[in-house]
Each structure stands twice: as C-alpha cells, then as structure tokens.
C-alpha positions, -999 to 999 in steps of 0.1 A, spaced: -469 -619 275 -433 -617 262 -411 -592 280 -399 -560 262 -364 -573 265 -373 -606 247 -390 -586 220 -359 -564 214 -338 -596 213 -361 -611 187 -360 -580 165 -322 -580 168 -320 -617 158 -343 -609 128 -321 -581 116 -290 -603 119 -307 -630 98 -316 -605 71 -281 -590 71 -263 -623 68 -286 -636 41 -285 -604 20 -247 -599 23 -241 -635 12 -264 -631 -18 -247 -599 -29 -213 -616 -27 -223 -649 -44 -247 -634 -69 -273 -660 -60 -310 -654 -58 -327 -657 -24 -363 -657 -12 -374 -623 2 -362 -623 38 -396 -612 49 -410 -646 38 -380 -666 52 -376 -649 85 -404 -624 92 -412 -588 84 -391 -557 92 -402 -521 91 -388 -497 65 -366 -481 92 -353 -515 103 -346 -523 67 -324 -493 63 -306 -504 95 -300 -538 78 -288 -520 46 -262 -501 67 -251 -533 84 -247 -550 49 -226 -520 38 -204 -524 69 -199 -561 60 -187 -551 26 -162 -526 41 -150 -553 65 -139 -575 36 -120 -547 19 -145 -529 -2 -146 -491 1 -179 -473 4 -174 -445 -21 -209 -434 -32 -246 -432 -26 -275 -438 -50 -311 -426 -48 -338 -444 -67 -374 -437 -76 -368 -400 -81 -383 -396 -115 -420 -392 -123 -416 -418 -150 -401 -444 -126 -428 -436 -99 -455 -442 -125 -439 -475 -134 -437 -485 -97 -472 -472 -89 -487 -492 -60 -453 -504 -49 -434 -472 -41 -447 -437 -31 -413 -419 -30 -375 -421 -32 -353 -448 -16 -316 -448 -12 -287 -473 -12 -249 -474 -10 -222 -480 -36 -188 -495 -30 -156 -498 -50 -170 -531 -62 -200 -513 -77 -180 -495 -104 -181 -512 -138 -157 -488 -156 -165 -460 -180 -179 -478 -210 -177 -509 -230 -194 -543 -225 -217 -553 -197 -233 -587 -192 -270 -591 -194 -267 -609 -160 -253 -578 -144 -288 -563 -143 -321 -581 -139 -343 -550 -138 -327 -527 -164 -305 -497 -166 -309 -460 -159 -293 -428 -171 -285 -405 -142 -266 -373 -132 -240 -378 -106 -230 -351 -81 -195 -351 -65 -193 -333 -32 -163 -311 -22 -178 -306 13 -196 -330 36 -234 -326 41 -251 -338 73 -288 -333 78 -313 -325 90 -320 -290 75 -300 -293 44 -313 -272 15 -305 -271 -22 -285 -240 -16 -263 -260 8 -259 -286 -19 -249 -260 -45 -222 -248 -21 -210 -283 -13 -210 -297 -49 -177 -297 -68 -184 -318 -99 -210 -333 -121 -207 -365 -142 -228 -388 -164 -238 -421 -149 -255 -453 -159 -269 -474 -131 -274 -511 -134 -305 -523 -115 -302 -557 -99 -322 -576 -73 -310 -606 -53 -347 -614 -45 -365 -643 -62 -401 -633 -67 -418 -602 -54 -408 -588 -21 -419 -560 2 -405 -525 1 -384 -533 32 -370 -564 14 -359 -542 -16 -345 -515 6 -324 -539 27 -312 -554 -6 -296 -520 -14 -326 -506 -32 -320 -526 -64 -285 -513 -69 -263 -536 -91 -235 -515 -104 -225 -481 -119 -208 -470 -151 -192 -436 -147 -187 -412 -176 -152 -399 -184 -161 -361 -184 -162 -344 -150 -179 -310 -153 -177 -282 -127 -208 -279 -106 -204 -241 -106 -231 -226 -129 -242 -261 -141 -278 -262 -153 -289 -293 -133 -326 -289 -142 -323 -286 -179 -294 -310 -185 -308 -334 -211 -301 -370 -220 -310 -391 -251 -308 -429 -249 -304 -447 -282 -308 -484 -287 -291 -498 -318 -289 -463 -333 -326 -455 -327 -337 -428 -302 -355 -447 -275 -359 -425 -244 -351 -389 -234 -354 -368 -204 -337 -340 -183 -326 -332 -148 -360 -319 -138 -372 -355 -138 -351 -361 -106 -374 -346 -80 -374 -314 -99 -336 -311 -97 -307 -334 -89 -298 -308 -62 -332 -316 -45 -322 -353 -45 -289 -347 -28 -306 -325 -1 -333 -352 4 -305 -379 8 -285 -358 33 -316 -352 54 -326 -389 53 -291 -400 63 -290 -374 90 -320 -390 107 -300 -422 109 -267 -406 121 -250 -407 87 -237 -381 63 -226 -376 27 -189 -372 31 -166 -349 10 -155 -368 -21 -186 -390 -22 -205 -393 -55 -243 -393 -54 -263 -409 -82 -294 -388 -83 -319 -411 -100 -331 -419 -135 -340 -391 -159 -362 -415 -180 -381 -447 -175 -361 -479 -171 -345 -495 -202 -340 -532 -203 -318 -540 -233 -311 -575 -245 -280 -594 -255 -266 -580 -288 -280 -545 -282 -258 -514 -283 -270 -486 -261 -257 -450 -264 -265 -426 -235 -257 -390 -247 -259 -361 -223 -261 -325 -234 -229 -313 -216 -216 -344 -198 -205 -365 -228 -217 -400 -237 -215 -436 -225 -218 -465 -249 -226 -500 -237 -227 -533 -256 -248 -560 -240 -232 -594 -240 -242 -628 -226 
C-alpha cells in the first residue's frame, strides 16, 4: 500500500501539472484537453487551489490581480447549466482581463458568450467567514455596469473542477464608464436590457444574482475566507449575469443598457 507521504507527493505533482498547463493555455490562447483527462482528477477544493496558483503565476509575470468574478449566480444561468452546476463558482480577474469600456471585441475573445453584470467596488476589505449583506453594504463604495466575456481554454467537455481551475470560464471584462455610489443604490431592482442589432433580446434585474448582488459579494467573501483569502479594498466584484448567456456573431452590434448605470455598446468583429 502506498504511504501517506507518497500520496501527498502524487497530489502535489498533479496540482503542479494542472497549474502549468492551464497557465500556459491562458497565456497562449490555445485550447487544451481537460487536465482531468490528461493527468487525473482533482477535487473541487484542489481545483480552487490550482486556480489560486495560476493567479499567482499571472502576478509573477507582471499582471495585477485587481478583481474577482462570480459565475452561475442567476436562475437563468443555472437552468442553462442544469446537470453540470448546482451553485455559484468564482474566479479572478487581472489587469490583462480588462477590455476597455466599449467598442469592438473579437468573436474569438469569447467561446461561450457574454453576460451583463453589476459590479461592486469595495472601499473596505471583506474577509470571511461570517460576512453578511449588511457588512457588504458598509464596505461597498461604488457600483458599475459590466459585460463579462466567457472563454474556456478546454477542448471538449470537462468536469466542474476542470472549469474551476480554468478560472471559471472567465475570458475578459468590459467596464462601464459610469461609477455610481453604492449608498442607497437599489441593487435588487436595477434593470438591464440587452439589444442585438437594435432589437430587444434579453432583460433582467439585480434580483437574478442570488436574489441581490450584495448576497453574491457576501458569498464570495465567505468562500474566500475558507481558503485564507479576502476581497481587498479597491477590488471590483463582478456579481454574475442578470440574464441568460448571449452569444452574438460577427457583425452583430450589442447594446447593454442599465437603468441607472449607463450603457455599453459592443461591435463584434472577426
């Protein structure tokens, strides 16, 4: 029977293989086979450890970790992902994630689609466990419109740990130009309408994000707290899609209009 020490060494080697392969794929933009099929399975907890190691690799080459994103927070998304996901998942965003405020994005920048989200900017750090929505209200300083680009580096279907380690399908972020105060902001009822080529296509409101974007931030702070991490002051949290995922094609013009956070227009190019 293999010793416990050998087993720990094997798990560490497996996590190193996952980390190296995913980091290189994120840098090169190349598709890879799911690491679980190439090297062996990891648990979800181990996948989050790999994700954190990949983030550290990005920082080591000069990228700044500036934000967090949470996915699978809307009832519409969970319905689309039924049988695959049963709750939210999170990832990191770096200075390389930001695609500007609006304009053209390439179809190759997202393989899975785009999402309209509410972003919450913290003035104070949040470290779980035990963070409540009231804590988030006190810590939040600003609110901004976001569009997240969903991208996978995985070729073919992978497991939930595969997707989690690959930064929970995060590809990039477009940030709106209007920063509203979080004080008195109606997170639950803030609405969004997505138009494709001038036609209303999707709509939703803040309640779609786990009932409120504030709940999402509290959930994230508590999840990170279990792993010795925190949401630091100044960080932006993308709180998840308010509608189902939109997958526009080359030539489409997409307008994402929020009730009080302004609008973002994107033209899809080759």
